[in-house]
SEPAMI-692604 format. One record per atom (N, C-alpha, C): residue number from 1; residue in one letter; atom name; x, y, z. Coordinates in nm, 3 decimals. Layout:
BEGIN
<num->NUM residuo->A atomo->CA east->X north->Y up->Z>
...
This chain:
BEGIN
<num->1 residuo->E atomo->N east->-16.922 north->-10.125 up->-2.972>
<num->1 residuo->E atomo->CA east->-16.927 north->-10.199 up->-2.848>
<num->1 residuo->E atomo->C east->-16.971 north->-10.111 up->-2.733>
<num->2 residuo->A atomo->N east->-16.925 north->-9.988 up->-2.729>
<num->2 residuo->A atomo->CA east->-16.963 north->-9.896 up->-2.622>
<num->2 residuo->A atomo->C east->-17.113 north->-9.871 up->-2.624>
<num->3 residuo->L atomo->N east->-17.170 north->-9.853 up->-2.741>
<num->3 residuo->L atomo->CA east->-17.314 north->-9.834 up->-2.754>
<num->3 residuo->L atomo->C east->-17.388 north->-9.956 up->-2.697>
<num->4 residuo->C atomo->N east->-17.341 north->-10.073 up->-2.731>
<num->4 residuo->C atomo->CA east->-17.407 north->-10.196 up->-2.687>
<num->4 residuo->C atomo->C east->-17.387 north->-10.223 up->-2.538>
<num->5 residuo->D atomo->N east->-17.287 north->-10.162 up->-2.478>
<num->5 residuo->D atomo->CA east->-17.265 north->-10.175 up->-2.334>
<num->5 residuo->D atomo->C east->-17.355 north->-10.082 up->-2.253>
<num->6 residuo->D atomo->N east->-17.421 north->-9.988 up->-2.318>
<num->6 residuo->D atomo->CA east->-17.505 north->-9.891 up->-2.249>
<num->6 residuo->D atomo->C east->-17.635 north->-9.959 up->-2.206>
<num->7 residuo->P atomo->N east->-17.662 north->-9.967 up->-2.076>
<num->7 residuo->P atomo->CA east->-17.782 north->-10.036 up->-2.028>
<num->7 residuo->P atomo->C east->-17.912 north->-9.963 up->-2.064>
<num->8 residuo->S atomo->N east->-17.904 north->-9.837 up->-2.104>
<num->8 residuo->S atomo->CA east->-18.026 north->-9.765 up->-2.140>
<num->8 residuo->S atomo->C east->-18.069 north->-9.793 up->-2.285>
<num->9 residuo->I atomo->N east->-17.987 north->-9.863 up->-2.361>
<num->9 residuo->I atomo->CA east->-18.017 north->-9.898 up->-2.499>
<num->9 residuo->I atomo->C east->-18.081 north->-10.036 up->-2.503>
<num->10 residuo->D atomo->N east->-18.199 north->-10.045 up->-2.563>
<num->10 residuo->D atomo->CA east->-18.270 north->-10.173 up->-2.573>
<num->10 residuo->D atomo->C east->-18.251 north->-10.241 up->-2.708>
<num->11 residuo->A atomo->N east->-18.230 north->-10.161 up->-2.811>
<num->11 residuo->A atomo->CA east->-18.221 north->-10.215 up->-2.947>
<num->11 residuo->A atomo->C east->-18.119 north->-10.136 up->-3.027>
<num->12 residuo->V atomo->N east->-18.063 north->-10.204 up->-3.128>
<num->12 residuo->V atomo->CA east->-17.961 north->-10.144 up->-3.211>
<num->12 residuo->V atomo->C east->-18.000 north->-10.161 up->-3.358>
<num->13 residuo->Y atomo->N east->-17.980 north->-10.056 up->-3.435>
<num->13 residuo->Y atomo->CA east->-18.004 north->-10.058 up->-3.579>
<num->13 residuo->Y atomo->C east->-17.867 north->-10.072 up->-3.646>
<num->14 residuo->V atomo->N east->-17.844 north->-10.186 up->-3.710>
<num->14 residuo->V atomo->CA east->-17.716 north->-10.212 up->-3.776>
<num->14 residuo->V atomo->C east->-17.728 north->-10.168 up->-3.922>
<num->15 residuo->A atomo->N east->-17.659 north->-10.061 up->-3.955>
<num->15 residuo->A atomo->CA east->-17.662 north->-10.005 up->-4.091>
<num->15 residuo->A atomo->C east->-17.520 north->-9.989 up->-4.144>
<num->16 residuo->T atomo->N east->-17.433 north->-10.074 up->-4.097>
<num->16 residuo->T atomo->CA east->-17.293 north->-10.071 up->-4.139>
<num->16 residuo->T atomo->C east->-17.278 north->-10.143 up->-4.273>
<num->17 residuo->P atomo->N east->-17.160 north->-10.138 up->-4.335>
<num->17 residuo->P atomo->CA east->-17.141 north->-10.215 up->-4.459>
<num->17 residuo->P atomo->C east->-17.176 north->-10.363 up->-4.438>
<num->18 residuo->H atomo->N east->-17.230 north->-10.424 up->-4.540>
<num->18 residuo->H atomo->CA east->-17.284 north->-10.560 up->-4.530>
<num->18 residuo->H atomo->C east->-17.186 north->-10.660 up->-4.473>
<num->19 residuo->Q atomo->N east->-17.060 north->-10.649 up->-4.507>
<num->19 residuo->Q atomo->CA east->-16.962 north->-10.746 up->-4.460>
<num->19 residuo->Q atomo->C east->-16.936 north->-10.735 up->-4.309>
<num->20 residuo->M atomo->N east->-16.987 north->-10.633 up->-4.246>
<num->20 residuo->M atomo->CA east->-16.970 north->-10.614 up->-4.101>
<num->20 residuo->M atomo->C east->-17.093 north->-10.657 up->-4.022>
<num->21 residuo->H atomo->N east->-17.202 north->-10.688 up->-4.087>
<num->21 residuo->H atomo->CA east->-17.327 north->-10.718 up->-4.018>
<num->21 residuo->H atomo->C east->-17.314 north->-10.831 up->-3.917>
<num->22 residuo->A atomo->N east->-17.252 north->-10.943 up->-3.955>
<num->22 residuo->A atomo->CA east->-17.245 north->-11.058 up->-3.864>
<num->22 residuo->A atomo->C east->-17.175 north->-11.021 up->-3.734>
<num->23 residuo->A atomo->N east->-17.062 north->-10.955 up->-3.744>
<num->23 residuo->A atomo->CA east->-16.988 north->-10.917 up->-3.623>
<num->23 residuo->A atomo->C east->-17.066 north->-10.819 up->-3.539>
<num->24 residuo->H atomo->N east->-17.130 north->-10.721 up->-3.602>
<num->24 residuo->H atomo->CA east->-17.201 north->-10.619 up->-3.526>
<num->24 residuo->H atomo->C east->-17.329 north->-10.672 up->-3.461>
<num->25 residuo->V atomo->N east->-17.400 north->-10.758 up->-3.532>
<num->25 residuo->V atomo->CA east->-17.518 north->-10.820 up->-3.472>
<num->25 residuo->V atomo->C east->-17.476 north->-10.908 up->-3.355>
<num->26 residuo->A atomo->N east->-17.369 north->-10.984 up->-3.371>
<num->26 residuo->A atomo->CA east->-17.323 north->-11.072 up->-3.263>
<num->26 residuo->A atomo->C east->-17.285 north->-10.991 up->-3.139>
<num->27 residuo->I atomo->N east->-17.220 north->-10.878 up->-3.158>
<num->27 residuo->I atomo->CA east->-17.183 north->-10.792 up->-3.044>
<num->27 residuo->I atomo->C east->-17.309 north->-10.743 up->-2.973>
<num->28 residuo->A atomo->N east->-17.405 north->-10.694 up->-3.049>
<num->28 residuo->A atomo->CA east->-17.529 north->-10.642 up->-2.989>
<num->28 residuo->A atomo->C east->-17.606 north->-10.753 up->-2.918>
<num->29 residuo->A atomo->N east->-17.622 north->-10.866 up->-2.983>
<num->29 residuo->A atomo->CA east->-17.698 north->-10.976 up->-2.924>
<num->29 residuo->A atomo->C east->-17.633 north->-11.026 up->-2.796>
<num->30 residuo->A atomo->N east->-17.501 north->-11.037 up->-2.797>
<num->30 residuo->A atomo->CA east->-17.430 north->-11.085 up->-2.678>
<num->30 residuo->A atomo->C east->-17.452 north->-10.994 up->-2.558>
<num->31 residuo->R atomo->N east->-17.488 north->-10.870 up->-2.584>
<num->31 residuo->R atomo->CA east->-17.513 north->-10.775 up->-2.476>
<num->31 residuo->R atomo->C east->-17.662 north->-10.756 up->-2.451>
<num->32 residuo->G atomo->N east->-17.743 north->-10.845 up->-2.509>
<num->32 residuo->G atomo->CA east->-17.887 north->-10.846 up->-2.482>
<num->32 residuo->G atomo->C east->-17.967 north->-10.742 up->-2.557>
<num->33 residuo->K atomo->N east->-17.914 north->-10.691 up->-2.666>
<num->33 residuo->K atomo->CA east->-17.986 north->-10.590 up->-2.744>
<num->33 residuo->K atomo->C east->-18.064 north->-10.656 up->-2.857>
<num->34 residuo->H atomo->N east->-18.186 north->-10.611 up->-2.878>
<num->34 residuo->H atomo->CA east->-18.261 north->-10.651 up->-2.996>
<num->34 residuo->H atomo->C east->-18.198 north->-10.580 up->-3.115>
<num->35 residuo->V atomo->N east->-18.213 north->-10.639 up->-3.234>
<num->35 residuo->V atomo->CA east->-18.140 north->-10.586 up->-3.349>
<num->35 residuo->V atomo->C east->-18.230 north->-10.573 up->-3.471>
<num->36 residuo->L atomo->N east->-18.220 north->-10.457 up->-3.537>
<num->36 residuo->L atomo->CA east->-18.274 north->-10.439 up->-3.671>
<num->36 residuo->L atomo->C east->-18.152 north->-10.424 up->-3.761>
<num->37 residuo->V atomo->N east->-18.137 north->-10.515 up->-3.856>
<num->37 residuo->V atomo->CA east->-18.024 north->-10.511 up->-3.947>
<num->37 residuo->V atomo->C east->-18.075 north->-10.487 up->-4.088>
<num->38 residuo->E atomo->N east->-18.006 north->-10.399 up->-4.160>
<num->38 residuo->E atomo->CA east->-18.047 north->-10.369 up->-4.297>
<num->38 residuo->E atomo->C east->-18.020 north->-10.489 up->-4.388>
<num->39 residuo->K atomo->N east->-18.098 north->-10.496 up->-4.496>
<num->39 residuo->K atomo->CA east->-18.074 north->-10.598 up->-4.598>
<num->39 residuo->K atomo->C east->-17.951 north->-10.562 up->-4.678>
<num->40 residuo->P atomo->N east->-17.878 north->-10.658 up->-4.724>
<num->40 residuo->P atomo->CA east->-17.892 north->-10.800 up->-4.697>
<num->40 residuo->P atomo->C east->-17.843 north->-10.832 up->-4.556>
<num->41 residuo->I atomo->N east->-17.899 north->-10.937 up->-4.499>
<num->41 residuo->I atomo->CA east->-17.859 north->-10.975 up->-4.363>
<num->41 residuo->I atomo->C east->-17.709 north->-10.996 up->-4.352>
<num->42 residuo->A atomo->N east->-17.649 north->-11.054 up->-4.456>
<num->42 residuo->A atomo->CA east->-17.505 north->-11.079 up->-4.457>
<num->42 residuo->A atomo->C east->-17.461 north->-11.105 up->-4.600>
<num->43 residuo->V atomo->N east->-17.332 north->-11.121 up->-4.618>
<num->43 residuo->V atomo->CA east->-17.276 north->-11.144 up->-4.751>
<num->43 residuo->V atomo->C east->-17.267 north->-11.293 up->-4.782>
<num->44 residuo->R atomo->N east->-17.235 north->-11.373 up->-4.680>
<num->44 residuo->R atomo->CA east->-17.218 north->-11.517 up->-4.701>
<num->44 residuo->R atomo->C east->-17.314 north->-11.595 up->-4.613>
<num->45 residuo->L atomo->N east->-17.345 north->-11.715 up->-4.653>
<num->45 residuo->L atomo->CA east->-17.438 north->-11.800 up->-4.580>
<num->45 residuo->L atomo->C east->-17.390 north->-11.829 up->-4.438>
<num->46 residuo->D atomo->N east->-17.261 north->-11.852 up->-4.420>
<num->46 residuo->D atomo->CA east->-17.209 north->-11.880 up->-4.286>
<num->46 residuo->D atomo->C east->-17.227 north->-11.758 up->-4.194>
<num->47 residuo->E atomo->N east->-17.222 north->-11.638 up->-4.251>
<num->47 residuo->E atomo->CA east->-17.246 north->-11.517 up->-4.171>
<num->47 residuo->E atomo->C east->-17.392 north->-11.510 up->-4.129>
<num->48 residuo->C atomo->N east->-17.481 north->-11.553 up->-4.216>
<num->48 residuo->C atomo->CA east->-17.623 north->-11.558 up->-4.180>
<num->48 residuo->C atomo->C east->-17.644 north->-11.651 up->-4.061>
<num->49 residuo->R atomo->N east->-17.579 north->-11.766 up->-4.064>
<num->49 residuo->R atomo->CA east->-17.591 north->-11.863 up->-3.954>
<num->49 residuo->R atomo->C east->-17.533 north->-11.803 up->-3.826>
<num->50 residuo->T atomo->N east->-17.424 north->-11.730 up->-3.835>
<num->50 residuo->T atomo->CA east->-17.366 north->-11.664 up->-3.718>
<num->50 residuo->T atomo->C east->-17.466 north->-11.568 up->-3.656>
<num->51 residuo->I atomo->N east->-17.532 north->-11.491 up->-3.739>
<num->51 residuo->I atomo->CA east->-17.632 north->-11.394 up->-3.691>
<num->51 residuo->I atomo->C east->-17.749 north->-11.466 up->-3.625>
<num->52 residuo->I atomo->N east->-17.802 north->-11.565 up->-3.692>
<num->52 residuo->I atomo->CA east->-17.918 north->-11.638 up->-3.639>
<num->52 residuo->I atomo->C east->-17.882 north->-11.705 up->-3.507>
<num->53 residuo->D atomo->N east->-17.767 north->-11.770 up->-3.501>
<num->53 residuo->D atomo->CA east->-17.725 north->-11.835 up->-3.377>
<num->53 residuo->D atomo->C east->-17.706 north->-11.733 up->-3.265>
<num->54 residuo->A atomo->N east->-17.648 north->-11.619 up->-3.297>
<num->54 residuo->A atomo->CA east->-17.622 north->-11.517 up->-3.195>
<num->54 residuo->A atomo->C east->-17.750 north->-11.467 up->-3.131>
<num->55 residuo->V atomo->N east->-17.852 north->-11.438 up->-3.212>
<num->55 residuo->V atomo->CA east->-17.976 north->-11.385 up->-3.155>
<num->55 residuo->V atomo->C east->-18.055 north->-11.494 up->-3.083>
<num->56 residuo->Q atomo->N east->-18.051 north->-11.616 up->-3.136>
<num->56 residuo->Q atomo->CA east->-18.120 north->-11.726 up->-3.068>
<num->56 residuo->Q atomo->C east->-18.055 north->-11.755 up->-2.933>
<num->57 residuo->N atomo->N east->-17.923 north->-11.760 up->-2.929>
<num->57 residuo->N atomo->CA east->-17.852 north->-11.787 up->-2.803>
<num->57 residuo->N atomo->C east->-17.873 north->-11.677 up->-2.701>
<num->58 residuo->A atomo->N east->-17.888 north->-11.555 up->-2.747>
<num->58 residuo->A atomo->CA east->-17.907 north->-11.442 up->-2.656>
<num->58 residuo->A atomo->C east->-18.053 north->-11.420 up->-2.618>
<num->59 residuo->G atomo->N east->-18.145 north->-11.482 up->-2.693>
<num->59 residuo->G atomo->CA east->-18.287 north->-11.464 up->-2.664>
<num->59 residuo->G atomo->C east->-18.338 north->-11.326 up->-2.700>
<num->60 residuo->V atomo->N east->-18.278 north->-11.265 up->-2.802>
<num->60 residuo->V atomo->CA east->-18.323 north->-11.133 up->-2.845>
<num->60 residuo->V atomo->C east->-18.391 north->-11.144 up->-2.981>
<num->61 residuo->Q atomo->N east->-18.461 north->-11.038 up->-3.019>
<num->61 residuo->Q atomo->CA east->-18.533 north->-11.035 up->-3.145>
<num->61 residuo->Q atomo->C east->-18.446 north->-10.978 up->-3.256>
<num->62 residuo->L atomo->N east->-18.465 north->-11.031 up->-3.377>
<num->62 residuo->L atomo->CA east->-18.394 north->-10.984 up->-3.494>
<num->62 residuo->L atomo->C east->-18.495 north->-10.948 up->-3.601>
<num->63 residuo->V atomo->N east->-18.478 north->-10.831 up->-3.660>
<num->63 residuo->V atomo->CA east->-18.558 north->-10.788 up->-3.775>
<num->63 residuo->V atomo->C east->-18.460 north->-10.753 up->-3.886>
<num->64 residuo->V atomo->N east->-18.487 north->-10.806 up->-4.005>
<num->64 residuo->V atomo->CA east->-18.407 north->-10.775 up->-4.123>
<num->64 residuo->V atomo->C east->-18.494 north->-10.691 up->-4.213>
<num->65 residuo->G atomo->N east->-18.449 north->-10.571 up->-4.246>
<num->65 residuo->G atomo->CA east->-18.534 north->-10.484 up->-4.324>
<num->65 residuo->G atomo->C east->-18.458 north->-10.394 up->-4.418>
<num->66 residuo->H atomo->N east->-18.535 north->-10.332 up->-4.503>
<num->66 residuo->H atomo->CA east->-18.480 north->-10.236 up->-4.598>
<num->66 residuo->H atomo->C east->-18.438 north->-10.109 up->-4.526>
<num->67 residuo->S atomo->N east->-18.346 north->-10.038 up->-4.587>
<num->67 residuo->S atomo->CA east->-18.309 north->-9.907 up->-4.537>
<num->67 residuo->S atomo->C east->-18.415 north->-9.807 up->-4.581>
<num->68 residuo->H atomo->N east->-18.466 north->-9.733 up->-4.487>
<num->68 residuo->H atomo->CA east->-18.566 north->-9.630 up->-4.517>
<num->68 residuo->H atomo->C east->-18.521 north->-9.496 up->-4.463>
<num->69 residuo->S atomo->N east->-18.391 north->-9.479 up->-4.452>
<num->69 residuo->S atomo->CA east->-18.333 north->-9.362 up->-4.388>
<num->69 residuo->S atomo->C east->-18.381 north->-9.230 up->-4.446>
<num->70 residuo->F atomo->N east->-18.412 north->-9.227 up->-4.575>
<num->70 residuo->F atomo->CA east->-18.448 north->-9.101 up->-4.638>
<num->70 residuo->F atomo->C east->-18.595 north->-9.093 up->-4.674>
<num->71 residuo->N atomo->N east->-18.676 north->-9.186 up->-4.625>
<num->71 residuo->N atomo->CA east->-18.821 north->-9.178 up->-4.648>
<num->71 residuo->N atomo->C east->-18.881 north->-9.070 up->-4.560>
<num->72 residuo->A atomo->N east->-18.988 north->-9.009 up->-4.607>
<num->72 residuo->A atomo->CA east->-19.050 north->-8.897 up->-4.536>
<num->72 residuo->A atomo->C east->-19.084 north->-8.928 up->-4.390>
<num->73 residuo->P atomo->N east->-19.145 north->-9.043 up->-4.357>
<num->73 residuo->P atomo->CA east->-19.177 north->-9.069 up->-4.216>
<num->73 residuo->P atomo->C east->-19.053 north->-9.079 up->-4.128>
<num->74 residuo->I atomo->N east->-18.945 north->-9.133 up->-4.181>
<num->74 residuo->I atomo->CA east->-18.822 north->-9.144 up->-4.103>
<num->74 residuo->I atomo->C east->-18.760 north->-9.007 up->-4.082>
<num->75 residuo->L atomo->N east->-18.760 north->-8.925 up->-4.185>
<num->75 residuo->L atomo->CA east->-18.710 north->-8.788 up->-4.171>
<num->75 residuo->L atomo->C east->-18.792 north->-8.709 up->-4.071>
<num->76 residuo->H atomo->N east->-18.923 north->-8.731 up->-4.070>
<num->76 residuo->H atomo->CA east->-19.009 north->-8.663 up->-3.973>
<num->76 residuo->H atomo->C east->-18.977 north->-8.711 up->-3.831>
<num->77 residuo->A atomo->N east->-18.959 north->-8.842 up->-3.816>
<num->77 residuo->A atomo->CA east->-18.922 north->-8.895 up->-3.685>
<num->77 residuo->A atomo->C east->-18.790 north->-8.835 up->-3.637>
<num->78 residuo->R atomo->N east->-18.695 north->-8.819 up->-3.728>
<num->78 residuo->R atomo->CA east->-18.567 north->-8.758 up->-3.693>
<num->78 residuo->R atomo->C east->-18.587 north->-8.616 up->-3.640>
<num->79 residuo->K atomo->N east->-18.675 north->-8.540 up->-3.705>
<num->79 residuo->K atomo->CA east->-18.704 north->-8.404 up->-3.659>
<num->79 residuo->K atomo->C east->-18.767 north->-8.405 up->-3.521>
<num->80 residuo->L atomo->N east->-18.857 north->-8.499 up->-3.496>
<num->80 residuo->L atomo->CA east->-18.920 north->-8.510 up->-3.364>
<num->80 residuo->L atomo->C east->-18.817 north->-8.543 up->-3.257>
<num->81 residuo->I atomo->N east->-18.729 north->-8.637 up->-3.289>
<num->81 residuo->I atomo->CA east->-18.624 north->-8.675 up->-3.193>
<num->81 residuo->I atomo->C east->-18.532 north->-8.557 up->-3.167>
<num->82 residuo->D atomo->N east->-18.489 north->-8.492 up->-3.274>
<num->82 residuo->D atomo->CA east->-18.397 north->-8.378 up->-3.258>
<num->82 residuo->D atomo->C east->-18.459 north->-8.261 up->-3.182>
<num->83 residuo->S atomo->N east->-18.592 north->-8.251 up->-3.185>
<num->83 residuo->S atomo->CA east->-18.657 north->-8.139 up->-3.116>
<num->83 residuo->S atomo->C east->-18.643 north->-8.147 up->-2.965>
<num->84 residuo->G atomo->N east->-18.622 north->-8.268 up->-2.914>
<num->84 residuo->G atomo->CA east->-18.609 north->-8.286 up->-2.769>
<num->84 residuo->G atomo->C east->-18.743 north->-8.288 up->-2.696>
<num->85 residuo->A atomo->N east->-18.852 north->-8.272 up->-2.768>
<num->85 residuo->A atomo->CA east->-18.984 north->-8.267 up->-2.707>
<num->85 residuo->A atomo->C east->-19.025 north->-8.399 up->-2.642>
<num->86 residuo->Y atomo->N east->-18.959 north->-8.507 up->-2.680>
<num->86 residuo->Y atomo->CA east->-18.997 north->-8.639 up->-2.630>
<num->86 residuo->Y atomo->C east->-18.888 north->-8.703 up->-2.546>
<num->87 residuo->G atomo->N east->-18.794 north->-8.625 up->-2.502>
<num->87 residuo->G atomo->CA east->-18.687 north->-8.678 up->-2.417>
<num->87 residuo->G atomo->C east->-18.552 north->-8.673 up->-2.487>
<num->88 residuo->A atomo->N east->-18.453 north->-8.721 up->-2.417>
<num->88 residuo->A atomo->CA east->-18.316 north->-8.716 up->-2.469>
<num->88 residuo->A atomo->C east->-18.300 north->-8.812 up->-2.585>
């Protein structure tokens, strides 16, 4: 919640356990954050509806995607971010 309350954050990557996705997406959307959530979007169909309704009501974008945390381009991006060469 604290992360989602930060006005400098525009988007949130939800990579928590699947059963937590609906609650975490709803928190982010309610605070106007765009969301990328890892697959599966949720565990139950009603949770999927909760997520869809939350982003539609908030007018934010939702992307559902695979986890690529350990792919070479993502690891390279992590190194670039950690270097500080492109900002905080």
